[in-house]
Legacy VTK file of the C-alpha trace (Angstrom):
# vtk DataFile Version 3.0
C-alpha trace
ASCII
DATASET POLYDATA
POINTS 199 float
72.676 80.964 131.108
72.035 81.674 127.424
71.493 85.317 126.594
68.423 86.661 124.867
70.696 88.910 122.808
74.332 88.140 121.931
76.926 90.318 123.579
79.254 92.423 121.484
81.513 90.059 119.562
84.385 92.549 119.926
85.440 94.499 123.016
88.345 96.859 123.552
90.221 97.273 126.823
92.988 99.771 127.518
95.466 97.772 125.449
93.635 94.792 124.005
91.036 93.855 121.431
88.906 90.886 122.477
86.784 89.270 119.772
84.890 86.092 119.060
87.137 83.439 117.478
86.911 82.962 113.719
87.604 80.067 111.378
90.722 81.886 110.181
92.179 81.647 113.698
92.841 77.915 113.350
96.566 78.274 112.662
97.072 80.366 115.811
94.879 78.052 117.918
97.127 75.186 116.876
100.357 77.170 117.308
99.501 78.298 120.840
98.068 74.991 122.052
100.718 72.810 120.395
103.583 74.775 121.938
105.205 72.710 124.723
106.206 75.938 126.505
102.634 77.219 126.818
101.489 73.750 127.872
104.244 73.004 130.379
101.710 72.746 133.224
98.986 71.025 131.178
98.704 67.367 132.260
97.132 66.518 128.904
100.145 67.964 127.121
100.301 69.999 123.950
97.968 69.426 121.027
99.453 67.059 118.460
97.243 67.679 115.421
95.420 70.401 113.558
92.312 68.229 113.859
92.467 68.597 117.640
92.875 72.359 117.252
89.894 72.422 114.899
87.780 70.561 117.457
88.817 73.086 120.113
87.947 76.029 117.875
84.643 74.418 116.842
83.675 74.078 120.498
84.475 77.712 121.199
82.449 78.890 118.214
79.507 76.640 119.120
79.460 78.178 122.602
79.331 81.671 121.095
76.453 80.621 118.844
74.430 79.029 121.643
75.272 81.351 124.544
76.181 84.692 122.960
79.574 84.857 124.701
82.670 82.714 125.140
86.440 82.624 124.903
87.974 85.485 122.961
90.791 85.753 120.463
93.092 88.371 122.000
95.266 90.939 120.237
96.770 94.340 120.909
94.500 97.178 119.832
97.317 98.580 117.682
97.924 95.182 116.026
94.546 93.438 115.816
95.736 91.074 113.099
98.428 89.532 115.344
96.844 87.335 117.996
98.513 87.076 121.400
96.390 84.192 122.617
92.929 83.159 123.733
90.875 83.455 126.909
87.673 84.490 128.612
84.760 82.677 130.213
82.674 79.740 129.029
79.925 77.715 130.666
81.275 74.182 130.955
81.328 71.227 133.314
84.346 71.213 135.606
85.395 67.645 136.260
84.893 66.602 139.837
82.804 69.680 140.656
79.269 68.439 141.267
78.514 67.697 137.615
77.042 71.081 136.764
77.831 73.846 134.308
80.003 76.602 135.753
81.542 79.712 134.248
85.179 78.800 133.718
87.886 81.455 133.344
90.641 80.425 130.937
93.657 81.990 129.264
96.543 80.805 127.107
99.035 83.258 125.604
102.078 83.060 123.361
105.255 83.106 125.499
106.379 86.427 124.011
103.210 88.013 125.475
103.929 86.882 129.036
104.824 89.201 131.880
102.943 92.242 130.588
99.639 91.880 132.412
97.556 90.940 129.381
95.934 87.963 131.150
94.861 90.147 134.071
93.500 92.823 131.732
91.483 90.250 129.797
90.364 88.465 132.978
89.080 91.650 134.604
86.959 92.252 131.503
85.704 88.660 131.666
84.732 89.047 135.322
82.875 92.275 134.571
81.004 90.436 131.818
80.152 87.563 134.161
78.870 89.646 137.028
77.641 92.905 135.483
75.950 91.462 132.402
75.403 87.730 132.924
74.573 88.148 136.630
76.492 84.966 137.366
76.730 83.758 140.968
80.402 82.831 140.579
83.313 82.318 138.187
85.727 79.408 138.657
89.237 78.683 137.414
91.102 75.382 137.530
94.893 75.464 137.722
97.655 72.966 138.391
99.402 73.416 141.776
102.789 73.963 140.103
101.502 76.671 137.769
102.569 79.557 139.967
102.348 82.277 137.266
98.680 81.521 136.609
97.949 81.138 140.307
99.497 84.551 140.990
97.447 86.076 138.174
94.219 84.633 139.588
95.087 85.857 143.075
95.995 89.339 141.861
92.592 89.785 140.217
90.938 88.787 143.498
90.062 85.129 142.947
90.344 82.991 146.046
91.401 79.388 146.502
88.261 77.367 147.143
89.467 73.785 147.125
90.995 71.021 145.059
89.770 68.673 142.343
91.008 65.122 141.819
90.711 65.581 138.065
94.016 64.105 136.844
94.384 60.395 137.689
97.696 59.584 139.317
98.671 63.223 139.860
98.194 65.837 142.539
94.735 67.451 142.532
94.193 70.627 140.554
93.362 73.758 142.513
89.956 75.414 142.208
89.806 79.203 142.435
86.564 81.149 142.742
85.277 84.681 142.431
81.772 84.972 143.862
79.428 87.791 142.967
79.531 88.971 146.579
83.317 89.065 146.644
83.510 90.717 143.219
81.459 93.613 144.551
84.219 94.335 147.080
87.412 93.952 145.024
89.198 96.803 143.208
88.288 96.982 139.530
91.630 98.282 138.244
94.021 95.900 136.477
96.745 94.685 138.902
100.482 94.771 138.136
101.802 92.103 135.732
102.802 88.686 137.010
106.520 88.023 136.344
107.152 85.053 134.050
103.431 84.642 133.417
100.695 86.035 131.202
LINES 1 200
199 0 1 2 3 4 5 6 7 8 9 10 11 12 13 14 15 16 17 18 19 20 21 22 23 24 25 26 27 28 29 30 31 32 33 34 35 36 37 38 39 40 41 42 43 44 45 46 47 48 49 50 51 52 53 54 55 56 57 58 59 60 61 62 63 64 65 66 67 68 69 70 71 72 73 74 75 76 77 78 79 80 81 82 83 84 85 86 87 88 89 90 91 92 93 94 95 96 97 98 99 100 101 102 103 104 105 106 107 108 109 110 111 112 113 114 115 116 117 118 119 120 121 122 123 124 125 126 127 128 129 130 131 132 133 134 135 136 137 138 139 140 141 142 143 144 145 146 147 148 149 150 151 152 153 154 155 156 157 158 159 160 161 162 163 164 165 166 167 168 169 170 171 172 173 174 175 176 177 178 179 180 181 182 183 184 185 186 187 188 189 190 191 192 193 194 195 196 197 198
């Protein structure tokens, strides 16, 4: 799925600036992913070290270098120096899903950015990238059953529940949402209303 030419490293939506993550983003990567509030549904829990945040950031940057796209650092267009969070699509194996690389939709925002529709706005841009430019057959998202804000966001952008993944030993299966290329062609392309209490 690697591109012959890298995509634009920075994109603007109606309210957001989406750009490739940079080394200087490490502090925010750690802050967002070490926050127990933003990780309240994450079975792995919050990050506990800057080294773990560095490994996460290194993986994101390596994907950009090899594929020409990946997760974005997200900010308001009027305040590009103040990151709200991270999200987008990356090609990665999804545990328990046939051992192949899939495009995975992901987002994680600071709590103060929740409830304003930023995740939906970013996700709609990510889906357009996946289907209009990458010509992907599908985009997947994995979410915990109790994470109703994220589930509502996925459903409001048109993703549909496909199944479940036994990916967390000893816990209820995660839910697998999908947007296929065929379904994407039929869904409205405007950003839906914000999800209360979620990103």
